[in-house]
C-alpha positions as CSV (number, residue, x, y, z in Angstrom):
1,M,35.4,1.9,-0.1
2,P,31.5,0.8,1.0
3,V,30.7,1.1,4.3
4,A,27.7,-0.7,6.4
5,E,27.8,-0.2,10.3
6,P,26.3,-2.9,12.4
7,G,22.7,-2.5,12.8
8,C,22.9,0.1,10.3
9,R,20.0,0.2,7.3
10,S,21.9,1.8,4.6
11,V,25.5,1.5,3.1
12,R,27.5,4.9,2.7
13,I,29.9,5.4,0.2
14,G,31.8,8.8,0.9
15,D,29.4,11.4,1.4
16,Q,26.6,9.3,-0.8
17,T,24.2,7.2,0.6
18,W,23.2,4.1,-1.2
19,M,20.6,1.4,-0.5
20,T,18.9,3.2,2.3
21,L,16.0,0.7,3.5
22,E,14.5,4.2,5.5
23,P,12.2,5.6,3.0
24,L,10.6,1.9,2.5
25,I,10.4,1.6,6.1
26,H,8.7,4.9,6.6
27,A,6.5,4.3,3.7
28,P,2.5,3.9,3.9
29,I,1.4,0.3,4.2
30,A,0.3,0.4,1.0
31,V,3.2,1.0,-0.6
32,R,4.5,-1.6,1.7
33,L,2.6,-4.0,0.5
34,H,3.0,-3.5,-3.0
35,V,6.7,-4.0,-2.7
36,A,6.3,-7.2,-0.9
37,T,4.1,-8.1,-3.8
38,V,6.2,-7.4,-6.5
39,L,9.7,-8.3,-5.6
40,P,8.5,-12.2,-5.5
41,A,6.9,-11.1,-8.5
42,F,9.6,-10.2,-10.2
43,A,12.1,-13.2,-8.9
44,I,9.2,-15.7,-10.3
45,G,8.7,-14.0,-13.2
46,T,12.8,-14.5,-14.5
47,W,12.2,-17.7,-13.5
48,L,9.7,-18.6,-15.5
49,I,10.4,-16.9,-18.5
50,F,14.1,-17.5,-18.7
51,F,14.8,-20.7,-16.5
52,S,11.9,-23.0,-16.0
53,R,11.0,-26.0,-18.6
54,K,7.2,-24.5,-20.1
55,G,4.4,-26.4,-19.6
56,S,5.5,-28.4,-17.0
57,S,3.3,-28.6,-13.6
58,H,5.9,-26.5,-11.7
59,H,5.6,-24.2,-14.4
60,K,2.0,-23.7,-14.4
61,L,2.3,-23.5,-10.3
62,L,4.2,-20.8,-10.6
63,G,2.5,-19.2,-13.4
64,R,-0.4,-18.9,-11.1
65,V,1.5,-17.6,-8.0
66,F,3.2,-15.0,-10.6
67,L,-0.5,-14.2,-12.1
68,G,-2.0,-13.9,-8.5
69,L,1.0,-11.6,-6.9
70,M,0.9,-9.9,-10.3
71,I,-2.9,-9.0,-9.5
72,A,-2.3,-8.3,-6.0
73,T,0.1,-5.6,-7.1
74,S,-1.9,-4.3,-9.6
75,L,-4.6,-3.8,-6.9
76,I,-2.9,-2.5,-4.2
77,A,-1.2,0.1,-6.7
78,F,-4.7,1.7,-6.4
79,F,-4.2,2.4,-3.2
80,V,-1.0,4.2,-3.6
81,H,-0.8,8.1,-3.9
82,Q,2.5,9.2,-3.9
83,R,3.0,11.0,-7.1
84,R,-0.2,12.7,-7.5
85,P,-1.8,13.1,-4.0
86,D,-3.9,15.9,-4.7
87,S,-5.5,14.5,-8.2
88,P,-9.0,15.1,-9.4
89,L,-8.8,11.3,-10.2
90,F,-8.9,10.3,-6.2
91,G,-4.8,10.7,-6.0
92,L,-4.6,8.5,-8.9
93,S,-1.7,9.3,-11.3
94,P,-1.1,8.3,-15.6
95,V,1.0,5.3,-14.3
96,H,-2.4,3.8,-12.5
97,L,-3.3,3.0,-15.9
98,L,-0.2,0.2,-16.0
99,A,-2.4,-1.3,-13.2
100,A,-5.4,-1.2,-15.4
101,F,-3.6,-2.8,-17.8
102,V,-1.8,-5.7,-15.9
103,L,-5.0,-6.8,-14.5
104,F,-6.2,-6.9,-18.5
105,A,-3.4,-8.9,-19.4
106,S,-3.4,-11.1,-16.4
107,W,-7.1,-12.6,-17.6
108,R,-5.8,-12.4,-21.4
109,A,-2.8,-14.3,-20.4
110,Y,-4.2,-17.0,-18.2
111,S,-7.7,-17.3,-20.6
112,S,-5.4,-18.1,-23.7
113,A,-3.5,-20.6,-21.6
114,K,-6.8,-22.3,-20.5
115,N,-7.8,-22.2,-24.4
116,G,-4.6,-23.5,-25.4
117,D,-3.2,-20.6,-27.3
118,I,0.2,-20.7,-25.9
119,A,1.8,-18.2,-28.3
120,T,-1.1,-15.7,-27.2
121,H,-0.4,-16.6,-23.6
122,R,3.3,-16.2,-23.9
123,F,2.7,-12.6,-25.6
124,W,1.0,-11.4,-22.6
125,M,3.0,-12.6,-19.9
126,V,6.0,-11.3,-21.8
127,G,4.1,-8.4,-21.9
128,I,3.3,-8.1,-18.5
129,Y,7.0,-9.1,-17.3
130,T,8.9,-6.5,-19.3
131,G,6.5,-3.6,-19.3
132,S,5.1,-3.6,-15.6
133,L,8.5,-5.2,-13.8
134,V,11.2,-4.2,-15.8
135,I,10.5,-1.2,-17.8
136,N,8.4,0.2,-15.2
137,G,10.4,-1.1,-12.3
138,A,14.0,0.7,-14.3
139,M,11.7,3.9,-14.6
140,N,11.3,4.0,-10.9
141,V,14.7,3.4,-9.9
142,F,16.5,5.4,-12.4
143,V,14.2,8.0,-13.7
144,V,11.3,9.1,-11.6
145,D,12.1,10.3,-8.1
146,G,10.3,8.9,-5.3
147,I,10.3,6.3,-2.5
148,T,11.9,3.7,-4.8
149,R,14.9,5.7,-6.2
150,N,15.4,6.9,-2.9
151,V,16.1,3.3,-1.6
152,F,18.5,2.8,-4.2
153,F,20.5,6.5,-4.3
154,G,19.3,7.6,-0.8
155,P,17.2,11.0,-0.3
C-alpha cells in the first residue's frame, strides 16, 4: 500500500521511493524553468489536439499560448547541461537538436496557419506535440537516467 507521510514530498511503496519532487526541487533553475513551461504546454497541447474545436477563437488563442510555451521551453533547454556538462559544444548534447527543431517547427506551424495552410499547420503541430512532448517525455521518464526519471522512480 502506498504511504505518503504528512509534509513528505515522496510516496514509498515497500522499499522503493516513487514520485519524489526532491530531484526537481534541488535541480538548477534552468531545469525548473524548463519543467514550468513544458508541463502546461503538454496540458494545453493535449487539449488542442484531442478536444478543442479547430479554428475557433479559443483554439487560436490557446494555440498561441502553446507555441509561446514551446518556444520558451526550447530556449530554456539550451541552458540545461545535465547530460553532458563537459561537452566541447558548451555543454550541449544531441537532445539539444530537438530544441532547435522545435523552434523551426513552431515557425512553420504558425506561418502555415497564418497563410491558411491548415494541413501543413496540423502536420507541424502534431509533430511538435508527438516528438518533443510525448516521445521525448516518455524517453526522459522511462529510459534516460536523470532528473525526470528520478522524480517518477526515485534516485
